N, CA, C and O atoms as a Tinker XYZ file with bonds, in Angstrom:
   396  protein
     1  N    106.820000   99.806000   97.492000    73     2
     2  CA   107.367000   98.584000   98.039000    64     1     3
     3  C    108.744000   98.793000   98.683000    63     2     4     5
     4  O    109.028000   98.160000   99.699000    81     3
     5  N    109.609000   99.656000   98.134000    73     3     6
     6  CA   110.884000   99.870000   98.825000    64     5     7
     7  C    110.696000  100.421000  100.241000    63     6     8     9
     8  O    111.412000  100.028000  101.162000    81     7
     9  N    109.740000  101.323000  100.411000    73     7    10
    10  CA   109.457000  101.843000  101.749000    64     9    11
    11  C    108.974000  100.730000  102.662000    63    10    12    13
    12  O    109.462000  100.596000  103.784000    81    11
    13  N    108.022000   99.930000  102.198000    73    11    14
    14  CA   107.487000   98.861000  103.029000    64    13    15
    15  C    108.564000   97.862000  103.424000    63    14    16    17
    16  O    108.605000   97.407000  104.567000    81    15
    17  N    109.428000   97.524000  102.491000    73    15    18
    18  CA   110.505000   96.590000  102.787000    64    17    19
    19  C    111.382000   97.120000  103.921000    63    18    20    21
    20  O    111.636000   96.412000  104.895000    81    19
    21  N    111.840000   98.350000  103.794000    73    19    22
    22  CA   112.724000   98.919000  104.814000    64    21    23
    23  C    111.993000   99.190000  106.116000    63    22    24    25
    24  O    112.583000   99.058000  107.188000    81    23
    25  N    110.732000   99.563000  106.050000    73    23    26
    26  CA   109.951000   99.794000  107.264000    64    25    27
    27  C    109.780000   98.503000  108.050000    63    26    28    29
    28  O    109.964000   98.492000  109.267000    81    27
    29  N    109.432000   97.421000  107.373000    73    27    30
    30  CA   109.256000   96.127000  108.033000    64    29    31
    31  C    110.592000   95.630000  108.576000    63    30    32    33
    32  O    110.647000   95.079000  109.675000    81    31
    33  N    111.670000   95.822000  107.812000    73    31    34
    34  CA   113.012000   95.406000  108.256000    64    33    35
    35  C    113.402000   96.073000  109.561000    63    34    36    37
    36  O    113.961000   95.430000  110.450000    81    35
    37  N    113.108000   97.366000  109.677000    73    35    38
    38  CA   113.554000   98.100000  110.852000    64    37    39
    39  C    112.574000   98.035000  112.015000    63    38    40    41
    40  O    112.961000   98.308000  113.151000    81    39
    41  N    111.322000   97.683000  111.767000    73    39    42
    42  CA   110.299000   97.768000  112.808000    64    41    43
    43  C    110.017000   96.461000  113.538000    63    42    44    45
    44  O    109.638000   96.486000  114.709000    81    43
    45  N    110.191000   95.336000  112.885000    73    43    46
    46  CA   109.793000   94.063000  113.481000    64    45    47
    47  C    111.004000   93.185000  113.747000    63    46    48    49
    48  O    112.000000   93.248000  113.025000    81    47
    49  N    110.913000   92.362000  114.795000    73    47    50
    50  CA   112.019000   91.477000  115.161000    64    49    51
    51  C    112.266000   90.430000  114.073000    63    50    52    53
    52  O    113.419000   90.169000  113.729000    81    51
    53  N    111.226000   89.837000  113.537000    73    51    54
    54  CA   111.353000   88.841000  112.478000    64    53    55
    55  C    111.033000   89.464000  111.129000    63    54    56    57
    56  O    110.478000   88.802000  110.252000    81    55
    57  N    111.374000   90.712000  110.962000    73    55    58
    58  CA   111.018000   91.454000  109.761000    64    57    59
    59  C    111.690000   90.976000  108.503000    63    58    60    61
    60  O    111.127000   91.127000  107.419000    81    59
    61  N    112.881000   90.400000  108.602000    73    59    62
    62  CA   113.604000   90.023000  107.394000    64    61    63
    63  C    112.891000   88.927000  106.623000    63    62    64    65
    64  O    112.841000   88.977000  105.394000    81    63
    65  N    112.338000   87.939000  107.312000    73    63    66
    66  CA   111.622000   86.855000  106.630000    64    65    67
    67  C    110.343000   87.390000  106.002000    63    66    68    69
    68  O    110.039000   87.092000  104.847000    81    67
    69  N    109.602000   88.175000  106.758000    73    67    70
    70  CA   108.357000   88.747000  106.262000    64    69    71
    71  C    108.621000   89.710000  105.109000    63    70    72    73
    72  O    107.905000   89.677000  104.108000    81    71
    73  N    109.619000   90.553000  105.229000    73    71    74
    74  CA   109.929000   91.539000  104.194000    64    73    75
    75  C    110.396000   90.852000  102.916000    63    74    76    77
    76  O    109.966000   91.228000  101.825000    81    75
    77  N    111.264000   89.857000  103.031000    73    75    78
    78  CA   111.753000   89.171000  101.837000    64    77    79
    79  C    110.634000   88.412000  101.141000    63    78    80    81
    80  O    110.501000   88.488000   99.919000    81    79
    81  N    109.831000   87.686000  101.899000    73    79    82
    82  CA   108.740000   86.913000  101.303000    64    81    83
    83  C    107.727000   87.821000  100.622000    63    82    84    85
    84  O    107.314000   87.560000   99.492000    81    83
    85  N    107.331000   88.875000  101.299000    73    83    86
    86  CA   106.372000   89.811000  100.716000    64    85    87
    87  C    106.921000   90.496000   99.481000    63    86    88    89
    88  O    106.204000   90.665000   98.495000    81    87
    89  N    108.177000   90.890000   99.520000    73    87    90
    90  CA   108.793000   91.554000   98.368000    64    89    91
    91  C    108.926000   90.589000   97.201000    63    90    92    93
    92  O    108.676000   90.962000   96.055000    81    91
    93  N    109.315000   89.362000   97.482000    73    91    94
    94  CA   109.442000   88.367000   96.412000    64    93    95
    95  C    108.091000   88.113000   95.743000    63    94    96    97
    96  O    108.000000   88.080000   94.516000    81    95
    97  N    107.053000   87.937000   96.544000    73    95    98
    98  CA   105.716000   87.730000   95.971000    64    97    99
    99  C    105.252000   88.948000   95.181000    63    98   100   101
   100  O    104.644000   88.805000   94.121000    81    99
   101  N    105.537000   90.145000   95.692000    73    99   102
   102  CA   105.185000   91.366000   94.977000    64   101   103
   103  C    105.877000   91.432000   93.622000    63   102   104   105
   104  O    105.240000   91.746000   92.616000    81   103
   105  N    107.169000   91.140000   93.585000    73   103   106
   106  CA   107.925000   91.211000   92.338000    64   105   107
   107  C    107.376000   90.219000   91.320000    63   106   108   109
   108  O    107.210000   90.561000   90.149000    81   107
   109  N    107.094000   88.998000   91.753000    73   107   110
   110  CA   106.576000   87.983000   90.835000    64   109   111
   111  C    105.193000   88.378000   90.315000    63   110   112   113
   112  O    104.949000   88.327000   89.109000    81   111
   113  N    104.302000   88.764000   91.201000    73   111   114
   114  CA   102.945000   89.133000   90.775000    64   113   115
   115  C    102.941000   90.398000   89.929000    63   114   116   117
   116  O    102.244000   90.455000   88.916000    81   115
   117  N    103.699000   91.405000   90.319000    73   115   118
   118  CA   103.750000   92.651000   89.547000    64   117   119
   119  C    104.394000   92.413000   88.185000    63   118   120   121
   120  O    103.976000   93.016000   87.196000    81   119
   121  N    105.396000   91.552000   88.118000    73   119   122
   122  CA   106.018000   91.237000   86.837000    64   121   123
   123  C    105.074000   90.534000   85.896000    63   122   124   125
   124  O    105.072000   90.811000   84.697000    81   123
   125  N    104.267000   89.623000   86.422000    73   123   126
   126  CA   103.295000   88.914000   85.583000    64   125   127
   127  C    102.187000   89.855000   85.129000    63   126   128   129
   128  O    101.788000   89.830000   83.965000    81   127
   129  N    101.692000   90.680000   86.036000    73   127   130
   130  CA   100.614000   91.610000   85.701000    64   129   131
   131  C    101.090000   92.674000   84.706000    63   130   132   133
   132  O    100.300000   93.154000   83.893000    81   131
   133  N    102.350000   93.037000   84.765000    73   131   134
   134  CA   102.862000   94.118000   83.918000    64   133   135
   135  C    103.169000   93.696000   82.488000    63   134   136   137
   136  O    103.668000   94.511000   81.711000    81   135
   137  N    102.892000   92.464000   82.119000    73   135   138
   138  CA   103.195000   92.027000   80.750000    64   137   139
   139  C    102.376000   92.779000   79.714000    63   138   140   141
   140  O    102.805000   92.902000   78.567000    81   139
   141  N    101.223000   93.278000   80.085000    73   139   142
   142  CA   100.376000   94.016000   79.141000    64   141   143
   143  C    100.705000   95.503000   79.090000    63   142   144   145
   144  O    100.172000   96.218000   78.240000    81   143
   145  N    101.572000   95.984000   79.981000    73   143   146
   146  CA   101.897000   97.404000   80.044000    64   145   147
   147  C    103.119000   97.720000   79.198000    63   146   148   149
   148  O    103.947000   96.852000   78.919000    81   147
   149  N    103.211000   98.963000   78.804000    73   147   150
   150  CA   104.385000   99.413000   78.066000    64   149   151
   151  C    105.544000   99.605000   79.036000    63   150   152   153
   152  O    105.338000   99.945000   80.201000    81   151
   153  N    106.755000   99.386000   78.553000    73   151   154
   154  CA   107.943000   99.414000   79.400000    64   153   155
   155  C    108.197000  100.798000   79.984000    63   154   156   157
   156  O    108.620000  100.910000   81.135000    81   155
   157  N    107.949000  101.854000   79.214000    73   155   158
   158  CA   108.221000  103.199000   79.734000    64   157   159
   159  C    107.269000  103.570000   80.863000    63   158   160   161
   160  O    107.644000  104.336000   81.750000    81   159
   161  N    106.055000  103.049000   80.851000    73   159   162
   162  CA   105.114000  103.309000   81.943000    64   161   163
   163  C    105.585000  102.609000   83.217000    63   162   164   165
   164  O    105.513000  103.181000   84.305000    81   163
   165  N    106.061000  101.389000   83.085000    73   163   166
   166  CA   106.591000  100.651000   84.237000    64   165   167
   167  C    107.797000  101.387000   84.813000    63   166   168   169
   168  O    107.939000  101.499000   86.031000    81   167
   169  N    108.660000  101.885000   83.936000    73   167   170
   170  CA   109.840000  102.625000   84.373000    64   169   171
   171  C    109.437000  103.892000   85.126000    63   170   172   173
   172  O    109.975000  104.169000   86.198000    81   171
   173  N    108.495000  104.665000   84.576000    73   171   174
   174  CA   108.060000  105.905000   85.226000    64   173   175
   175  C    107.385000  105.640000   86.574000    63   174   176   177
   176  O    107.610000  106.374000   87.537000    81   175
   177  N    106.573000  104.610000   86.640000    73   175   178
   178  CA   105.903000  104.282000   87.901000    64   177   179
   179  C    106.924000  103.873000   88.960000    63   178   180   181
   180  O    106.781000  104.240000   90.126000    81   179
   181  N    107.940000  103.126000   88.574000    73   179   182
   182  CA   108.962000  102.726000   89.548000    64   181   183
   183  C    109.802000  103.916000   90.006000    63   182   184   185
   184  O    110.186000  103.976000   91.174000    81   183
   185  N    110.092000  104.853000   89.124000    73   183   186
   186  CA   110.804000  106.072000   89.536000    64   185   187
   187  C    109.958000  106.839000   90.543000    63   186   188   189
   188  O    110.468000  107.287000   91.571000    81   187
   189  N    108.667000  106.993000   90.254000    73   187   190
   190  CA   107.754000  107.676000   91.173000    64   189   191
   191  C    107.674000  106.945000   92.516000    63   190   192   193
   192  O    107.661000  107.572000   93.575000    81   191
   193  N    107.622000  105.630000   92.458000    73   191   194
   194  CA   107.554000  104.821000   93.675000    64   193   195
   195  C    108.815000  105.001000   94.527000    63   194   196   197
   196  O    108.723000  105.075000   95.752000    81   195
   197  N    109.968000  105.070000   93.902000    73   195   198
   198  CA   111.214000  105.250000   94.642000    64   197   199
   199  C    111.231000  106.621000   95.320000    63   198   200   201
   200  O    111.601000  106.726000   96.489000    81   199
   201  N    110.833000  107.671000   94.599000    73   199   202
   202  CA   110.791000  109.008000   95.210000    64   201   203
   203  C    109.803000  109.067000   96.359000    63   202   204   205
   204  O    110.093000  109.648000   97.405000    81   203
   205  N    108.634000  108.466000   96.169000    73   203   206
   206  CA   107.637000  108.435000   97.233000    64   205   207
   207  C    108.143000  107.638000   98.437000    63   206   208   209
   208  O    107.896000  108.015000   99.582000    81   207
   209  N    108.847000  106.546000   98.177000    73   207   210
   210  CA   109.395000  105.728000   99.260000    64   209   211
   211  C    110.449000  106.484000  100.063000    63   210   212   213
   212  O    110.509000  106.349000  101.285000    81   211
   213  N    111.270000  107.269000   99.394000    73   211   214
   214  CA   112.275000  108.071000  100.104000    64   213   215
   215  C    111.579000  109.106000  100.988000    63   214   216   217
   216  O    111.979000  109.316000  102.133000    81   215
   217  N    110.539000  109.751000  100.456000    73   215   218
   218  CA   109.803000  110.745000  101.249000    64   217   219
   219  C    109.124000  110.095000  102.452000    63   218   220   221
   220  O    109.175000  110.634000  103.558000    81   219
   221  N    108.496000  108.951000  102.249000    73   219   222
   222  CA   107.856000  108.243000  103.357000    64   221   223
   223  C    108.883000  107.726000  104.359000    63   222   224   225
   224  O    108.629000  107.715000  105.564000    81   223
   225  N    110.035000  107.301000  103.866000    73   223   226
   226  CA   111.094000  106.819000  104.746000    64   225   227
   227  C    111.600000  107.906000  105.676000    63   226   228   229
   228  O    111.839000  107.663000  106.859000    81   227
   229  N    111.763000  109.112000  105.134000    73   227   230
   230  CA   112.201000  110.230000  105.978000    64   229   231
   231  C    111.183000  110.526000  107.066000    63   230   232   233
   232  O    111.545000  110.957000  108.160000    81   231
   233  N    109.926000  110.298000  106.769000    73   231   234
   234  CA   108.858000  110.631000  107.702000    64   233   235
   235  C    108.605000  109.537000  108.742000    63   234   236   237
   236  O    108.378000  109.842000  109.913000    81   235
   237  N    108.642000  108.273000  108.328000    73   235   238
   238  CA   108.158000  107.196000  109.194000    64   237   239
   239  C    109.204000  106.200000  109.692000    63   238   240   241
   240  O    108.959000  105.529000  110.695000    81   239
   241  N    110.343000  106.078000  109.043000    73   239   242
   242  CA   111.319000  105.061000  109.445000    64   241   243
   243  C    112.289000  105.649000  110.460000    63   242   244   245
   244  O    112.984000  106.629000  110.191000    81   243
   245  N    112.316000  105.034000  111.620000    73   243   246
   246  CA   113.335000  105.344000  112.625000    64   245   247
   247  C    114.096000  104.055000  112.902000    63   246   248   249
   248  O    113.545000  103.111000  113.468000    81   247
   249  N    115.357000  104.018000  112.503000    73   247   250
   250  CA   116.120000  102.793000  112.703000    64   249   251
   251  C    116.307000  102.481000  114.187000    63   250   252   253
   252  O    116.349000  103.392000  115.014000    81   251
   253  N    116.419000  101.191000  114.525000    73   251   254
   254  CA   116.575000  100.801000  115.924000    64   253   255
   255  C    117.867000  101.304000  116.562000    63   254   256   257
   256  O    117.932000  101.466000  117.780000    81   255
   257  N    118.888000  101.550000  115.757000    73   255   258
   258  CA   120.126000  102.130000  116.277000    64   257   259
   259  C    120.770000  102.992000  115.189000    63   258   260   261
   260  O    120.328000  102.983000  114.040000    81   259
   261  N    121.808000  103.728000  115.554000    73   259   262
   262  CA   122.421000  104.677000  114.617000    64   261   263
   263  C    123.120000  104.017000  113.447000    63   262   264   265
   264  O    123.234000  104.628000  112.385000    81   263
   265  N    123.588000  102.799000  113.604000    73   263   266
   266  CA   124.373000  102.157000  112.551000    64   265   267
   267  C    123.539000  101.255000  111.646000    63   266   268   269
   268  O    124.103000  100.497000  110.857000    81   267
   269  N    122.223000  101.317000  111.738000    73   267   270
   270  CA   121.370000  100.416000  110.966000    64   269   271
   271  C    121.589000  100.580000  109.466000    63   270   272   273
   272  O    121.699000   99.582000  108.755000    81   271
   273  N    121.655000  101.800000  108.972000    73   271   274
   274  CA   121.785000  102.046000  107.535000    64   273   275
   275  C    123.198000  102.429000  107.118000    63   274   276   277
   276  O    123.400000  102.920000  106.008000    81   275
   277  N    124.191000  102.209000  108.002000    73   275   278
   278  CA   125.572000  102.541000  107.640000    64   277   279
   279  C    126.097000  101.554000  106.631000    63   278   280   281
   280  O    125.639000  100.411000  106.651000    81   279
   281  N    126.987000  101.878000  105.777000    73   279   282
   282  CA   127.742000  103.116000  105.651000    64   281   283
   283  C    127.107000  104.133000  104.702000    63   282   284   285
   284  O    127.618000  105.248000  104.592000    81   283
   285  N    126.022000  103.797000  104.017000    73   283   286
   286  CA   125.516000  104.679000  102.973000    64   285   287
   287  C    124.341000  105.555000  103.391000    63   286   288   289
   288  O    124.155000  106.629000  102.818000    81   287
   289  N    123.560000  105.143000  104.350000    73   287   290
   290  CA   122.426000  105.935000  104.797000    64   289   291
   291  C    121.093000  105.355000  104.356000    63   290   292   293
   292  O    121.027000  104.473000  103.499000    81   291
   293  N    120.042000  105.869000  104.960000    73   291   294
   294  CA   118.707000  105.342000  104.723000    64   293   295
   295  C    118.215000  105.620000  103.301000    63   294   296   297
   296  O    117.609000  104.748000  102.678000    81   295
   297  N    118.465000  106.812000  102.788000    73   295   298
   298  CA   117.983000  107.135000  101.444000    64   297   299
   299  C    118.599000  106.223000  100.396000    63   298   300   301
   300  O    117.910000  105.758000   99.489000    81   299
   301  N    119.896000  105.966000  100.520000    73   299   302
   302  CA   120.553000  105.058000   99.584000    64   301   303
   303  C    119.981000  103.649000   99.700000    63   302   304   305
   304  O    119.782000  102.975000   98.689000    81   303
   305  N    119.719000  103.204000  100.915000    73   303   306
   306  CA   119.157000  101.858000  101.108000    64   305   307
   307  C    117.783000  101.744000  100.452000    63   306   308   309
   308  O    117.476000  100.722000   99.839000    81   307
   309  N    116.961000  102.770000  100.573000    73   307   310
   310  CA   115.636000  102.739000   99.968000    64   309   311
   311  C    115.744000  102.793000   98.450000    63   310   312   313
   312  O    115.036000  102.061000   97.758000    81   311
   313  N    116.609000  103.641000   97.924000    73   311   314
   314  CA   116.787000  103.732000   96.472000    64   313   315
   315  C    117.346000  102.430000   95.921000    63   314   316   317
   316  O    116.888000  101.952000   94.883000    81   315
   317  N    118.329000  101.850000   96.602000    73   315   318
   318  CA   118.917000  100.584000   96.164000    64   317   319
   319  C    117.866000   99.468000   96.165000    63   318   320   321
   320  O    117.812000   98.668000   95.231000    81   319
   321  N    117.035000   99.415000   97.207000    73   319   322
   322  CA   115.966000   98.418000   97.270000    64   321   323
   323  C    114.995000   98.611000   96.116000    63   322   324   325
   324  O    114.553000   97.638000   95.505000    81   323
   325  N    114.661000   99.860000   95.815000    73   323   326
   326  CA   113.767000  100.143000   94.694000    64   325   327
   327  C    114.342000   99.708000   93.361000    63   326   328   329
   328  O    113.617000   99.194000   92.510000    81   327
   329  N    115.637000   99.910000   93.173000    73   327   330
   330  CA   116.282000   99.491000   91.926000    64   329   331
   331  C    116.295000   97.972000   91.809000    63   330   332   333
   332  O    116.041000   97.437000   90.730000    81   331
   333  N    116.584000   97.274000   92.894000    73   331   334
   334  CA   116.585000   95.809000   92.875000    64   333   335
   335  C    115.183000   95.276000   92.578000    63   334   336   337
   336  O    115.029000   94.329000   91.806000    81   335
   337  N    114.174000   95.872000   93.181000    73   335   338
   338  CA   112.790000   95.462000   92.921000    64   337   339
   339  C    112.440000   95.706000   91.461000    63   338   340   341
   340  O    111.798000   94.864000   90.833000    81   339
   341  N    112.850000   96.844000   90.911000    73   339   342
   342  CA   112.585000   97.156000   89.508000    64   341   343
   343  C    113.262000   96.148000   88.582000    63   342   344   345
   344  O    112.643000   95.678000   87.627000    81   343
   345  N    114.509000   95.815000   88.849000    73   343   346
   346  CA   115.221000   94.840000   88.011000    64   345   347
   347  C    114.531000   93.479000   88.084000    63   346   348   349
   348  O    114.354000   92.820000   87.060000    81   347
   349  N    114.144000   93.058000   89.281000    73   347   350
   350  CA   113.431000   91.791000   89.423000    64   349   351
   351  C    112.108000   91.799000   88.681000    63   350   352   353
   352  O    111.743000   90.808000   88.049000    81   351
   353  N    111.389000   92.905000   88.753000    73   351   354
   354  CA   110.105000   93.027000   88.055000    64   353   355
   355  C    110.302000   92.918000   86.545000    63   354   356   357
   356  O    109.532000   92.239000   85.865000    81   355
   357  N    111.320000   93.576000   86.024000    73   355   358
   358  CA   111.593000   93.526000   84.587000    64   357   359
   359  C    111.989000   92.111000   84.160000    63   358   360   361
   360  O    111.568000   91.644000   83.101000    81   359
   361  N    112.788000   91.435000   84.970000    73   359   362
   362  CA   113.188000   90.062000   84.634000    64   361   363
   363  C    111.964000   89.146000   84.596000    63   362   364   365
   364  O    111.795000   88.375000   83.652000    81   363
   365  N    111.117000   89.228000   85.613000    73   363   366
   366  CA   109.904000   88.399000   85.641000    64   365   367
   367  C    108.998000   88.749000   84.470000    63   366   368   369
   368  O    108.382000   87.866000   83.874000    81   367
   369  N    108.913000   90.027000   84.139000    73   367   370
   370  CA   108.075000   90.459000   83.018000    64   369   371
   371  C    108.553000   89.841000   81.712000    63   370   372   373
   372  O    107.748000   89.310000   80.946000    81   371
   373  N    109.857000   89.905000   81.454000    73   371   374
   374  CA   110.375000   89.367000   80.205000    64   373   375
   375  C    110.295000   87.842000   80.160000    63   374   376   377
   376  O    110.060000   87.271000   79.095000    81   375
   377  N    110.486000   87.181000   81.291000    73   375   378
   378  CA   110.355000   85.722000   81.328000    64   377   379
   379  C    108.913000   85.318000   81.061000    63   378   380   381
   380  O    108.660000   84.350000   80.343000    81   379
   381  N    107.972000   86.052000   81.632000    73   379   382
   382  CA   106.564000   85.702000   81.418000    64   381   383
   383  C    106.082000   86.094000   80.026000    63   382   384   385
   384  O    105.092000   85.538000   79.552000    81   383
   385  N    106.748000   87.034000   79.355000    73   383   386
   386  CA   106.394000   87.365000   77.981000    64   385   387
   387  C    106.832000   86.277000   77.007000    63   386   388   389
   388  O    106.208000   86.108000   75.960000    81   387
   389  N    107.877000   85.547000   77.326000    73   387   390
   390  CA   108.414000   84.512000   76.440000    64   389   391
   391  C    107.449000   83.328000   76.310000    63   390   392   393
   392  O    107.500000   82.592000   75.325000    81   391
   393  N    106.572000   83.145000   77.300000    73   391   394
   394  CA   105.694000   81.972000   77.279000    64   393   395
   395  C    104.535000   82.163000   76.349000    63   394   396
   396  O    103.699000   81.269000   76.213000    81   395
């Protein structure tokens, strides 16, 4: 999902609305579905997803201009997006476990 978010952001003119909506729905659905999974498995899968997203980003994402990912760079943006998605997934998971 971090790769898809950044790919849609950089590739489409109205990508921000589509990327945010899709990511939000993904986080909510994945958080609800993950209530039956163990926490360490969710953590390992998200680490794997972040590494895979960085590799795919290097291969497929070409920013529209040189300053798109400044000041930190594309890899940091993908990793940061992955961490935010993971935190959101964990929050939704714990909220849905309380019910």
